[in-house]
N, C-alpha and C positions, 0 to 999 in steps of 0.2 A: 294916120290915126285909126282909120278903119281897119287896116291890116293888123295893127296892134290889138285892137278890140277883138277882132276875129280870132287872133292867136290866143288871147287871154281866155275867151269863151271856150275854145277847144281844150285848153289846159284844165279849166274848171270841170268840163264834161268828163275828161279822162280821170282826173284826180278825185273828184268829189264822191263818186259812187263807192269807192273802197271803204271810206269811213261811214258813209250813209248806210251801207249794206252790212256793216259789222254787227250782225244780229245775235251773236253768241255771247252777249252780256249775261251776267248772273246777278239776280237780286240778292240781297243780303239781309239777314235778320239776326239781331243780337238780343238774346233773351236773358233777363235776370228774374228769377222766380223764387219766391219764399212761400212755401206751402206747409200746411199742417194736416196730418192724417190722424183722425180719431179712430182708433182700432175697435172701439165699442160700437160706433154708429156706422163705420165704413164710409165716412164722408171726408172729403178733402176741401179745405178752404185755403185760399191763397191769393197772392198778388202777383201780377206779371207786368214787368216793364219790357217793352219790345221796341228797340230802335230799328226802324225799317229803312233800308237804303233802296231807293228807286234808281237803279243803274240802267234802266231802259231809256229809249228815246221817246217814250209815251208819257203823257200826263194822266195820272190815275185819280179818278174821282170817287172810287169806292175800293174796298178791299174785302177779302173773304177769309174766314177762319174755318177750320175743321173742328167740329164738336163730336168726336168719335163715340164717346160714351152714350150719346143719344140713340145710337142704333140698338142698344140693348133694352128695348121697350116693345111691348106687344103692339103690332101694327106697323112697326118700322119697315123700311124697304128690305133690310136684311131678313127680318122675320117673314115677310110675305114671300120674298123670293125663295127662301129656304123651303117654305111649305108648299111651293108650287113647282119646284124642280123635279124631274123624274128620278134624279139620283142625288138627293141632298147630302150635304156634308153630315156624316153621322154625329159629329160633335155639336151640330146646331139643330137640325130637324125642326121640331116645334118647341124647343126649349125656351126660346125668347118669348113665344106666345104665352107660355105658362109661368112666366116670372111673376112673383108677388111684388107688391109696392116697395117693400124694403129690399128687394133683390134686383130691381131694375138698375140701369145706369142712366145718369144724366149729367149734363154740364150746364149750369145756370150762370149767366153773366149778370153780376150785380151792379157793376158800373164799368164804363169804358170812356176814356178820354183820349183826344189827340192833341198833343202839345198843350195840355191843360184844359181843353174845351170838351164839353160833353158831346157824345156822338149818338146819332140815331142808328138803330140796327134792327134787323128782324132775323128770326131763326126759322130755317126751313130744313127739318130733319136733322141731318148732321152738318149742315152748313150755316154759318153765321155771315150774313151780308151786312156790311157796314158802310153807311153813307158818310163820307169824310166831311169834316168841318171846313177844311181847305184842301184843294187838290195837291197831290204830291208831284211836283214838277220833275222833269228828267234830271238825273244826276244830283238829286237832293235827298235828304233824309227827314224822317219825322219820328216822333215818339208816341207810342200808345201805352197807356196805363190802364190796366184791367184788374178788377177784383172778381173772383169767380168761386163758385161752390160746385163740387161734383159728388155724386154718389157712386162708389165703386160697385159695379154689378157683380152678381154671382158669376164665377168663371164660366163663360160660354165659348168664346172664340178669342184666343190670343190673350186678351187682357181680362182682369177680374180678380175676385177674391175666392179663397177656399178651393183651390184646384183639386182634381181627383187624386193627386198624390199628396195632398195636404199642405201645399204651399200657401201661405196666408195671402200674399198680395203679389200679383203680376201686373205691374203698372206700366202698361204700354198703350199708346194712343190715349194718354191720360190727361193731357192739358189742351187748352184752346191753342191750335197750331195754325199759323199763317199759311194759306194756300200758296202754291207756287205760281208765279207769273213769268212767262217767257215769250219768245217770239211767236208762239202759237196762241198766246192769250192766257187767261186764268185757267188753272187746272183745279177747279173747285168741284171735285167729284163727291157725290154722296157715298157714304160708307155702306156698301151693299154686301160685299163678301170678302174682297181680297186686295192686296197690293196698295202701295203708298208712294207718295212723292213728296219732296220737301225742298225748302229754301236753304242754301248754305248759310251757316252762321255759327255763332258762339253761344254757349249755354253756361250760365252760372246759377246753379240750382241748390237751394237750401231746403232740406226735407226734415221736418220735426215730427217725431212720433214717440211712442212708448219706448223706454230705454231697453226693454227686453228684446227688441228686434234688431237684427243685423240687416243692413241695407247694402245692396249691390246695384251697379248700374253703369250707364254711359259715362265716360270721362274718367277723370282722376279725382280721388277723394283727397281734398286739400286740408282737411282737419282730422286726419286719422288719429292723431295723438290725443284728441279731445273726446272722441266717441268710442275709443276702445276697439278700433278696427282689428278683427282677428279673433274676437271671442268665439269659442267653439260652439257653445250652446247655452240656452237660458239656465240650465242647471249647473253651469260651471262654478267652480269654487272661487273664481275671480270675482271680486266684488264689483257690482255695477254701480254707476253713478245714480244719484237721486234725481227724480224729475225727468221730464222728456228730454230727449237728445236731438240735436240738430246736426244732420249730415250735410256736408257741403261738397258737391261735385262740380267740376269745371271741365268743359269739353270745348275744344277749338275746331272750327271749320268742319262741322258735321251737319246732317240734315234732319236730325231727330234726337230725342232724348228719352230713354227708357230706364226703368228701375224695378227692383223687386225687393220684398222685405219678408222676413220670417224669423221667428224667435229661435229656430232650431238649425239655422245654417251653420255648417262647418266651412271654414275658409282655408283653402290651400292656394299656393301660388308656385309658378315655375317660370324660369327665364329662358326665352328663346335666344340662342346665340345670334348676336347682331340683329336682334328683333325685340318685340315687346315683352313686357312682363305679363304673364297670363294668370288670371285669378279664377278660382273655381269655388262655387258656392253650391252646396247640396246638403240634404239631410242624411246624416249617417244612419244606415240601417243594414240589415242583412240583404236587402234588395239593391243597395247602391254602393256601399263602401268599396268592395273589391273592384268593381267595374270602373268606378270613378278614378280610383288610384291608378289603375292600369291605363285608363283613357288619357290621363294627364301627360304621359310620355308621348303618346301618339299625337296629342294636340301640338306639342312642341315640334315634332317632326313634320307635322302637316304645315305649320307656319313656315318652316324652313323650305319645304318643297314649293309652296306657293310663292315665297319670296324669290326663289331661284328661277322658277319656271314662268311666272306671269308678271312679276314686278314686286317691288318692296312695299310692305305694309307701312304706312306713314305715321302711325300713332305710337305712343309709348306704352299703352296698356290695352288689354282686352279681357273681358270677363265672360266666363261660361257659367250660366246660372240655371239651376233647376227651377222650373216654373212654366207657366203657360199651358198649352194643350197639345204640344207636339214639338215643333221647332220653329222659331221665328227670328229673323235677323233684325238687328238694330245697330246703329253706329257704335263701335267699340264694345259691343256685347251681344249675346244671344240668350234667349230663354228656351230651354229644352226640357223634355220629360227626362226624369232621372232614373227611372226604374227600367226593367226589361233586360234583354241580353246585352252582352258586351258589343256584339256586332251591330246591333241596332243603335246603341248609345254612341259608338265611335262613328258610325255612318252619319247620324244626324249631326254630330259635332262637326265632322269634316265638311258637310254641306253648309251648315250655318256659318262656320268660320270663313268658308270660301266666299260667302256673300259680302264679306268685308271689302273685297276687291270690286265686285260688280254692282252691289247696291250701296255699300258704304263709301267707296271712294270715287268710282265712276258715276254712280247714282243716276243711271238712265231712268226714264219715267216708267216705273214698274206697271203702272196702270195701263199705259198704252202699249208697252213693249215688254210684257212679262218674260218672254222667251229670251230677251237680251240680258236679263238678269238671272232668272231661274235656270234657264237652259245652260248658260255659260257657267253658272255656279255648279250645276250638276256635272257638267263636263269636267270642270277643274277638280272637283272632289273625287270623281271616278278615276281621273288620271293619278291623283295623289294616292288613293287607296291601292291602285294597281302597283304603284312604286313601293309603297310601304309594306304591302302584303305579297309582293313578287308574283302578281298574276298578270297574264297577258292583257294588253290594252283592248284587244278585240273582245275579250270576255267582259272587261270592265264596262264597255259601252253597249253590250249586247241587249241588255234589258231595255234600253232606250229605243233601239231599233225595233225590238219585239212589240213594245207599247205602240209605236207608230204604225206598224203593220196591222196590229189588232184593231186599232181605231178605224183604219180603212176597211177592214173586213166587216166591222160592225156598222159601217155606213154613217159614222158620227163625225167625220172630219169636217172642220170648218177652217176658213182662212185665218192664219195667225196674226193678221194685220189688225184685228179688231180689239177694242177695249176689253180688258180682262173680265169685267163683270157681265159682258153681253153674250157670252157663249150660251148655247142652248142646253148644254149639260156640263156638269163638273168634270165628267170624263174627257170631253173634248178640250176643256180648258187645261186640265192637268197634263194631258198628253201634249198639247200644243206648247205650253209654257216650259215644261221640263224636258220631255223626251225629244220633241222636235227641235228645241233649242240646242240640245246636245248633239243630235244627228246633224244639224246644220253645220256645227263646227267640225265634227269628225269627218264629215263628207267634204268640207272645205279643205281639210288637210289632204284629202285625195286629189282635189282639183289643183291646188297650188304647190303641193309638195311639202313633206313634213318639216324640213329644216326652215324653210321660209315661213311656214305657218306659225311656228313657235316664235320666230323673230317678230312676225306681225302682231301676235298676241301681246308681246311685251311692249312693242311700239304703240299699239292701241292704248294700252293702260297708261303709259307714260305721257302720251300726247293728250289724252282726254280726261285724266283724273281731275276731279273737282270741277267738271264742266258739263255734266249732264249730256253725254253723247247720244245721238240718234242713230238708227240703223245704218243710214248712208255714211255717217262718219266712220263707222267701223269698216264698211266695205271699201271705202276710199283708202284707208290705211293699208288694208290688205292688197289693194291694187298697186299702191306705190311700192310696197315691199316686194311683191311678186312680179311686177311688170306686166301683169295680165289684166284684161278687162273682166270684171266680176259682177257688174250691175245686173246682168241677166240672171245670175244665180240667186242674188238677193230677191229679185222680183218674182221669179218662179216659186221660190220656197215660201216667201212671206205673203205674197199677194194673191196666190192662186192655190188650188188644191190639186194641181196637175201632178202626175206620178211618173216615176222613172221606171222604165221597163225595156230592157234590151235583150236580144236573143241571137243565137247563132242560127241563121236561116238555112244555110247549106254549105257543104265542103265539097269541092270538085278537084279531082286530080287531072291535070292536063299538061302534057309535054314535060313531065318531070318536075312540075311545080304544083303547089297546092293553092287553090283560090278559095278564100273564106268570105262568105257574104254574111254580114251582120245586119240586123234590122232593129229599128227603133219602133217599139210597139206602144210605148207610153208617150204622153204629150210633153214630157220634161226632158230636154236634151242635155247630154253630158259628154265630156271627153271620155275616151275609152282606153283603159289598160287591157291589152289582150296578151295573155301569156301562153306561149307554145312550148310544151315540154316534149322533147324528142326521146325516142326509145333508148338512146345511149345515155340518158340521164341529164344531158345538157338542156338549157332553157334559153329562150329568147323572148324578150318583151317587145310588143308592137304598140306604140303609143299613137293614138289618133286624137289630135286636139279637136275641140269644138271650134268652129270658125268664129264664134262670138268672143272667145278669149283673146284673139289676135296675138297668140304666142303659145309657147310650150312650157310646161312645168319642168323643173330640173329632174335629172335622173335620181330616183330615190334609192334604189338598190344597185350599187355599182358592181356587185358580183354577177349581175345578169346583164348581158348585152341588150341594148335597146335600139330599135329602129324607129325613128320619128317619121311618120307618114304625113300625107297632105291632110288638111283640116276637113272635117265632116260638116258640111253646111247643115244647119239645123232644119232646113226645110226638106232635106232629102230623107226619105223613109228607110233607105238601105245604103250600105257601104261595102264595097268589095276590095279586099287586099290580097296581095300575092305573098305567099311564103315560099322562099326559094329552096324548098325541099320536096321530095316525093311524099305523098300522103302516107305511104308505107313506112316512112321514117318517123312519123309523128305518133306520140302516145296520147297526149291530151291537148285540148285547146280550151282556154278558160277566159271569160270576161271578168275583169275586176278580181284578181286573185286575193287582194287584201280585204275584199268584202266590206269596204267602207262606203260604197255606193248603195243608197237605199233603194235597190231594185226590188219592186214588189213581187216579182216572180223570177226566182233564180234557177228554176228547174231547166230552163233553156239556155243557161249561161255557160255550161261546161259539156264538152263531148269527149268520150273515150273512143279513140279511133280503133282500138283493138276490138270493139264491139261491132265494127263495120260501119260503112258510110250510109247504108240504105236508109236508116231512120232519119238521118240528117239531110237527106236530099228531099224529104217531104216535110216541110215546116209544120204541117198540121199535126204531125206526130210528136211535136216538141211540147205541146201544151199539157 
């Protein structure tokens, strides 16, 4: 009996943790909203029914909502932060501070019930803290019923009314939104500047307003036959219905819901082969029409490229909408500025559409890991534009490398592991999120090899879609695909500000062989591609793996013979290799010929033997 009990206890110890540690559950929120927009007072009144599923192992005694419109008031955290940054966003500056009473934004909760019982709550800036009438037990659900009123602020940042291009309403971050709860706890961040996170769920949204307006947004319009979807403009000869119209949008398995409305929207649409139907909403004018019509074809091609290269877009529709104050991503739609050059319009479109993969479907926590979304999105859109416009990939990503190098030169670099709102400058944030995220990927392509890299990107997407992946989830997929250890790369790039700097220390001719000594000048170790070009025009690649990878990347260019050398331990400041040719046979020696490695000083990466060896025997002359 004792033996049996001991054996049973052993089985329980072995088996139980696998389920107990299954912490990658996802909460779920199902919204049903019925709202009315008064276009004279710019106020929204409505009801919200939210069925909330607690799929965690925790008992919840309170919940939190985001009230984003509250930030558009003098004295808000966004206002104060903007007025005290050394490089404030020019779209914000002190504009919130100067808003009048009828121009501010707010969200007022008029009533809130849980399963029919009134709830107590308090508002702290853009966060609503709700004390529950009864705890939400693990693996149960509860229903919240809310009535609220909002005032749509003057367009300042992303959302609002009367944009600079004359769009009436950009309705983003417009409703009381349940904050995300996961294995890290509540993500109830104040709306200070940027980036969002959300709970997976369904939306059934009815929007009632003046019949002269055309509405576009997240999801599929399910009553298009009743609202006259497709009216070109308010002055159309098509007779409009009498009285206010109600537009009903439905979206399944998304993290947010956005919409826009304007009486002068033109509506076009195009079909992506084996992909979504793409809708376009913009005001026709001599500043927009030609570029928007041209952009529509590129949008279709961009979806095709993204589907093939990074994974298939999972929804039936997508809308590209003129609105907002630049470009901002939302599930199944984006709001972008509509005027300006074609290059600017197409570039913003490509970037925002690419967000559908990294913010819309993978939906990593943008607030904590903006580089995991913005950087990957920039990388993907740059790759797509390179293909669509037939430009070299190195050129497509060069601006990201330049931004990173300039940040270092200015002394503004900060670790990219911090919350997006807590950077000391907008410059540091923007470079970290966009440029450094892009460089992280293009450089990883160098570390693990191009073919395996793209395979890994698709596997990452297909493995983690609809699951809010973390940085380590990404790097683990790339490790499994490549067979390399890559945790060191993630840690150095994300959690430190250490820099990559390698150089050729000296070249020595001895007994008919050439000995090349490389030195690691920076604190950030990397594997090394070293290309030797001989005077007869032939080339040879010498690959020096980093000992941390515990393996070699595959040969990328099979037209050039490659010699795989012993690994370079990261603690060693230098490494000497033998080239089995006389120095007089060599034309050039170059570290990282693909220039994907973000080496902060490339002046010492290449030598031309025809200039003689003397300069390279004295490393002080390389600087």
